C-alpha positions in Angstrom: 0.0 0.0 0.0 1.4 3.4 -0.9 1.4 5.7 2.1 2.1 9.0 0.2 1.8 10.3 -3.3 5.0 9.4 -5.1 5.4 12.2 -7.6 8.3 14.0 -6.1 10.6 16.9 -7.2 13.5 17.9 -5.0 16.0 20.6 -5.5 19.2 20.9 -3.5 21.8 23.7 -3.9 25.4 23.3 -2.8 26.8 26.4 -1.1 30.3 27.3 0.0 30.1 29.8 2.9 30.0 33.3 1.2 30.8 32.0 -2.2 28.1 32.0 -4.9 26.1 28.9 -5.7 28.4 26.3 -7.4 26.1 23.4 -8.2 22.7 22.0 -7.8 20.7 18.9 -8.2 17.0 18.5 -9.1 15.3 15.0 -9.0 12.0 14.1 -10.6 10.5 10.9 -9.4 7.1 9.2 -9.9 5.4 5.8 -9.5 1.8 7.0 -9.6 1.8 8.1 -13.3 -1.1 10.5 -13.0 -2.7 10.4 -16.4 -3.1 14.2 -16.7 0.6 14.6 -16.3 1.6 12.3 -19.2 1.1 12.7 -22.9 1.4 10.4 -25.9 3.3 11.4 -29.0 3.1 8.9 -31.8 6.0 8.9 -34.3 4.7 10.5 -37.5 5.9 7.6 -39.7 4.1 5.0 -37.6 1.8 2.7 -39.5 0.6 0.7 -36.4 -1.5 2.1 -33.5 -0.7 2.7 -29.9 -2.5 3.8 -26.7 -1.2 4.5 -23.2 -2.9 4.5 -19.8 -2.1 4.2 -16.2 -2.8 1.0 -14.4 -3.4 1.2 -10.7 -2.3 -2.4 -9.8 0.3 -4.9 -11.0 3.3 -2.5 -11.0 6.5 -2.6 -9.0 4.4 -2.2 -6.9 0.9 -0.9 -7.6 0.5 1.8 -10.3 2.6 1.9 -13.6 2.4 3.3 -17.1 1.1 0.8 -19.7 1.9 1.4 -23.4 0.0 -0.9 -25.8 1.3 -1.4 -29.3 -0.7 -3.0 -32.2 0.7 -3.8 -35.6 -0.5 -5.7 -38.6 1.9 -7.4 -41.0 4.8 -5.1 -42.1 3.8 -2.3 -39.8 5.7 -0.2 -37.2 4.8 2.1 -34.3 6.6 4.2 -31.8 4.9 6.0 -28.8 6.7 8.6 -26.9 5.6 9.3 -23.3 6.5 12.7 -21.9 6.0 13.7 -18.3 5.0 17.3 -17.9 6.5 17.5 -14.4 10.0 16.5 -15.5 10.9 19.8 -17.3 14.0 21.9 -17.1 15.0 25.1 -18.8 18.7 25.8 -19.1 18.2 29.3 -20.3 16.6 30.3 -17.0 17.7 27.7 -14.5 21.3 27.1 -15.5 23.7 24.9 -17.5 23.1 21.2 -17.2 26.2 19.2 -16.5 24.7 15.7 -16.4 21.3 13.9 -16.4 20.8 10.4 -14.9 17.6 8.5 -15.7 16.2 5.2 -14.6 12.9 3.2 -14.6 11.6 -0.4 -14.3 10.2 -2.3 -17.3 8.2 -5.4 -17.9 6.1 -7.0 -20.6 2.5 -7.1 -19.3 0.7 -8.5 -22.3 1.2 -10.1 -25.6 -1.2 -11.6 -28.1 1.5 -13.7 -29.8 4.0 -16.1 -28.1 6.8 -14.9 -30.4 6.2 -11.2 -29.6 8.3 -10.8 -26.5 10.3 -7.6 -26.8 9.5 -4.3 -25.1 11.6 -1.2 -26.0 13.9 0.3 -23.5 13.6 3.8 -24.9 14.4 7.4 -23.7 12.7 10.5 -25.1 13.8 14.1 -24.7 11.9 17.0 -26.2 13.2 20.5 -26.9 11.8 23.2 -29.3 9.0 20.9 -30.4 11.4 18.1 -31.5 11.4 14.8 -29.7 14.8 13.1 -29.7 15.0 9.4 -29.0 17.6 6.9 -27.9 17.0 3.1 -27.9 18.9 1.3 -25.1 17.8 -2.1 -26.3 14.9 -4.3 -25.6 13.6 -6.2 -22.6 12.0 -9.7 -22.7 11.2 -9.6 -19.0 7.6 -10.3 -18.2 5.3 -10.1 -15.1 5.7 -10.6 -12.3 9.4 -9.7 -12.8 10.6 -6.2 -13.5 13.9 -5.2 -15.1 15.8 -2.1 -13.9 17.0 0.3 -16.7 19.4 3.1 -15.9 21.7 5.6 -17.7 24.3 7.6 -15.7 24.4 10.5 -18.1 22.0 11.3 -21.0 24.0 14.2 -22.5 26.2 12.1 -24.8 23.1 10.3 -26.1 21.5 13.5 -27.2 24.2 15.8 -28.8 21.6 17.9 -30.6 19.9 19.0 -27.4 21.1 22.4 -26.0 21.9 21.5 -22.4 23.8 24.7 -21.8 21.5 27.6 -22.5 18.6 26.2 -24.5 14.8 26.3 -24.1 12.7 24.0 -22.0 13.6 20.3 -22.0 11.0 17.6 -21.3 11.9 14.1 -20.3 10.1 10.8 -20.9 10.5 7.3 -22.5 9.1 5.4 -25.5 7.9 2.0 -26.5 8.2 0.7 -30.1 7.6 -2.4 -32.2 7.8 -3.6 -35.8 6.7 -6.8 -37.5 6.8 -8.6 -40.9 4.4 -11.4 -41.7 2.7 -11.6 -38.3 0.6 -9.0 -36.6 0.2 -8.8 -32.9 -0.5 -6.6 -29.8 2.1 -6.2 -27.1 1.9 -4.0 -24.0 4.9 -2.7 -22.1 4.8 -1.6 -18.5 7.0 1.2 -17.1 7.4 2.0 -13.4 9.6 3.9 -10.9 10.5 6.7 -13.3 13.4 8.9 -12.1 15.3 11.8 -13.6 18.2 13.5 -11.8 19.5 16.8 -13.3 22.9 18.2 -12.2 23.3 21.8 -13.1 25.1 25.1 -12.4 22.4 27.5 -11.4 22.2 31.0 -13.0 23.3 33.8 -10.7 19.7 34.9 -10.2 18.7 31.5 -8.8 17.8 31.6 -5.1 18.9 28.6 -3.1 16.0 26.5 -2.0 14.6 23.0 -1.7 11.3 22.3 -3.3 9.1 19.3 -2.6 6.3 18.8 -5.1 3.7 16.2 -4.1 1.2 15.6 -6.9 -0.2 19.1 -8.0 0.3 20.7 -4.6 3.5 22.7 -3.7 5.1 22.2 -0.3 8.3 24.0 0.6 10.8 22.3 2.9 14.4 22.2 3.9 16.5 19.1 3.2 16.6 16.2 0.8 13.5 14.3 -0.2 13.4 10.5 0.0 13.4 9.1 -3.5 10.6 6.9 -4.7 12.5 3.7 -4.0 12.5 4.5 -0.3 8.7 5.3 -0.4 7.8 2.2 -2.6 8.8 3.5 -4.8 20.6 12.8 -33.1 19.3 15.5 -34.1 15.6 15.1 -34.8 13.7 12.0 -34.0 15.5 9.2 -35.8 14.3 8.6 -39.3 15.7 5.1 -38.9 13.0 3.6 -36.7 14.5 1.3 -34.0 13.8 -2.3 -34.5 12.3 -3.1 -31.1 9.9 -5.9 -30.4 10.0 -7.3 -33.9 9.0 -10.8 -34.9 9.2 -12.5 -38.3 
């Protein structure tokens, strides 16, 4: 049972006595996947269909984001999931030095025994362009969940302006393709975490922010992460071959 809402945002500034702010960290973490906070963005060259929803049970534990993919023979589909809470603007907040990202993944449904692969994808949006990076595929299925993590996203997305650019939104994607055999396969995603390390602009005021759901609570100190609670260029024109069967 979840004791508190698990959508958390924490900001910690590192100070050196009378010296200006040197570095800061902001962490976005969720396991509730509130539907109104997530949006689907289907790759414009997709020929299959996809829907996404939040399931309240069956995750790792409880709620998780479920991305369903349906393809007929010789079709492909990619569905980007962007989280409106996990947004950062270098131009106003400061230069990003690194971004760590992690989540759990599992196959929660398949209509064909040979369709077993769920994409381990990362999505980053800036200036209306969604950039994607495929980390591979997972064949893990319920009740087991696989942990996926990247220590630093910056080398994966060289076209994103991490230094002084406009707002950056973070998310993930699922994708499948097929040849002779059509199928439906659903991927589950849980325990989504993004940690941004950055050098705050001079106008930034040191503070720690705790965001619980849609309510804002100000506090001093570090927030527990969800684990403790329970908790190149434009989008590739070469669609990643994830979840394919022949």
